[in-house]
Structures are given as structure tokens and as C-alpha cells.
LOKEMAR-375358 format. One record per residue: x, y, z of N, C-alpha, C in turn; residue in one letter. Coordinates in steps of 0.05 Angstrom, whole numbers, plus 5000, padded with zeros to 4 digits. Example, Ala and Ser with C-alpha at 12.3 -4.5 7.8 and 13.67 -1.06 7.14 Angstrom:
// residues 2
526448865156524649105156526449345156A;525749555142527349795143525850015157S;
// end
This chain:
// residues 164
288780953105288581223086291081543079M;291181413045293281723042292581733018K;291782063012291682102988294582092973I;294681942950297481952937297282312911L;295182242907295282392874292482622873D;290882792854289182872859289182872817V;286182822816286582812784284283022769V;283983232761281983212756279183062736R;277383162753275282972735272683172732F;270583072709269283262699270083572718N;267183632727267083942748269383972765Q;270783692785271283752805273983582802G;274583372822276983232829276883012839V;278082862836277882492836280482462860A;280582342878282482272887283682022899Y;287281952890288581592875289681532909V;288381542920289081362953291581142950V;292581052973293780862969292280692973D;291080602992288080462995285680552998E;283480343011281280353009280180123032K;279480193047279680043075276579833068P;275579573081272679503081272379653092E;269579693084267179743106265279473111K;265879603140262679433150259679543154L;258479343147254279603137253379483164Y;251179703171249279673189247279893180Q;244779693197241679773194241480033201R;238580193185237980363212235980523203L;234180523217231380553215229480843215Q;229381023199229381313214226381513197L;224381483203222081603187221281513186E;220081233185219480933163220480883140G;222680943139225580863124226380743127N;226680533124230580273116231580443106Q;234580383117237480423110238880323113Y;242180213105243280073109246680233094I;247580303121250080513113253180233125Y;255580383096257980253105259380393113G;261780353125263880563131266180353139T;267880493134270880413147270980413173D;273580223177274880293213273480613234A;275680733207275381053212273281123213S;272181133200269581343195269781483162G;271381433150272481653141270581593108V;270281353089267681353066266981123077L;263981313054261381193057260081023044F;258880753047255980703021254480773033R;251780943034249880983035247880813016C;244580633025243580493009240480523022F;238280653008235780623027233780303009Q;233080283029230979973019228280172992Y;228280042974225580102959225379742946D;221579702957221079462934222579462907R;223579172902224179222880221279202863P;220579162833217979092818220778942803S;217878812773220478562752221078882737E;220479052735220879212714223379432728R;223379472759225679742758226679562788W;230079572782230879442800233679652815K;235179552837237679762846238879572830A;241479702821242779642799241679462778F;240679552765239079362743238579062756G;238979052776238478802793241978692794G;242978752784246478702804245578542828W;247078372842247578282863248878162870K;248878362905253578282917250878322936F;253578222968254378292987254178473006D;253078503025255378753043253978513069L;257178533093257078443105257878703121K;255278563145254078803165255878683186M;255678883214257778913231256678683258Q;254578763253253978393278254078113259D;256478173235257277853225256277723204G;252877923197251477713183252477803157S;250377683134251577853115248078003095V;248878153084245778213070245378243037E;243877973025243877962996242078122984H;243378272965243478422954241978322921C;239378392915238178352902237178512873D;236678822880235379022866232779162882G;233479072920231679212926233479492950Q;235779522941237179652964238479822938W;237480102946237980282924241080532936W;242480662912243980772919243081112928D;241881082961240681342965240981392995A;240081563012239181553038242381733051G;243781843033246382063050244382233066S;243282313050241982613068241882553105G;239382273102238582193127239882163136A;241381883133244481743149246981943162I;247082203145248982413152248382643175A;244682523170244082783196243882633219K;243182333216242582133232245182173255H;248082183241251082103246251982503261L;250482623249251582903260254082953239G;254882813218256682923206255883053188I;258483073166256283183139258083093111E;255982753105257482743082257182853048L;258582783037259682933017260582762987V;259582782973260482562940263782602953P;265282422936266782302936268782172909V;270182232886271282022873272881982880T;273581722873276681632887275481332871I;278881362886281080922869283380862883Q;283880622890286880622889287480612864T;291680672871292880562857292880372836L;292580132860293579872843290579882825G;288179922831285879882824286380042799R;286880262797287380522766288080282756L;290180132758294080032745292179762736R;289979642743288579532730286479622705E;284079662715282779912706282280122705C;281880452683283480582691279780672700F;278380602729275480772723275880892753V;274481082764273781162784271281112802F;270981192837269080962829267481232843T;264881212850263581452875263581272908A;263681482916262881342944262081652966E;261781662986261581873012263781873026Y;263882153031265982223058266082353074V;265982313096266082453121268482783114D;267082963113267183263103269383273121K;269883253138271483393162273883113164A;273982863162275482723149278382823130K;275882743114276882853081278883123078L;276583393097279183543097282383563119D;282383343131284783233147286983153127V;285382993117286882853092287182933063L;285783213059287583393035290583583046T;290083663079291283873087293883653089E;293883433106295483323103297883313074A;296483263061297083103029297983463017F;296883653027297284023012300984063032N;300583913057302784073066305183843056A;305683613054307083473032306983533016E;304783642993305883792971305684032967H;307184232976305584452968305184612944P;307584522929306584552898305884382888N;303884252896302883942875300484172851Y;300084062822298584162805298083892800T;294883862797292783672794293483692763V;293783352765294883212741290983312727W;291083332698288683252679289282992680G;286082942671284682582676286582352656Y;287282522633288782272612291382362614R;292582512628295682512624296882312654D;294082352679294482212692294681902680Y;292781852666291581522665294181482645E;295781702627298381532610300581532634Q;300181582652303181612679302081512697Q;300081252695298881042706300980722693V;299480832666300980662649303680562650K;304880762644307380782646309880692682R;307680782698309580832726310680592750D;311680632753314480392769312180272784A;312079992779310979822802310579862836P;312979912836312280072865311380222877E;310280422870307280662872305280512881R;304180212859301780222865301780222893A;301280182916299980172931299079892940G;298179892962297579692982296579502969K;294479512947292579362939293079132911D;295979152902296079012885298278762891L;298378572885298778242892301678262901P;
// end
């Protein structure tokens, strides 16, 4: 994964990357709580979930159904029981610092200009940003709307690996 651009986003920045590698998930039981976390093969990006029994009125993600591919080859079917939570406990267990990140591939931004929130291993994000800054020493962070217009005008060859 490589940073292509940086965009102002709310009070921080969003990263535009060439690809977001697939994550595989694993279960974790800590202090009576159940977690599932996923990461890519290089351990940069993370998604963290904590189990909480859904009720008729309260379901994680409004009951949105999705599947998580587990490292052991099984699939966890999610339907309101796994909440977007637990990053602190998971980071402590792994001995890393996980920080929230706003991120998207250029290809996906071309399809729909929406960034997503994930977690990232801070030390590995620092390496990625140092490499980006070394390649672009006089870089100016894009404004959100300016970047959106640029993406709509930009040449297809810059669109990243995830375009057909």
C-alpha cells in the first residue's frame, strides 16, 4: 500500500492510497469480552469488532448483514452482534498503537467520493507518510472539494489497482 495523496478532512486529513489489501479476521477473548479483528498481510490496516448481544431495538450497524473472512478459512456471518469497538483492547494485546485513519483508494473515490474509517498501526503509518513526504517534499495537502473535482477530471491511468 502506498499513499498517493493527502486531503483535508474535518479537523484532520484523509489518505488516498493505491490499494487497500484484503483483511483476514481472527477471534480474541480478553477479560470476558469477545473480539474479532482483521488486518492485511502487512499488518498496516485494521478493523476491530466487539461482541454485544443484539436486541430487537439495538443492533450493530442497524442490523446490516456482512461476512468476515476468518484466518482459519471459516466465515463469520454478522447481523447486528459485532460492534465497531475494541481497538484499545486489541492494540494493547498486540503491543501496538492503533489510531483511527480516514482512507480510501483513488479507484473507489472515482466510483463514489466517500472515505472510510479504519484503524492503522501508527508506526507503520509513520513509515508510509515518511516515504510519501520524501517523494513529495513540497507537497500541499488538498482541500476536500478541490480534490473531489480533481478526481472527477483526473486521467484513468492514475486510478490505482482496484479499477477494472
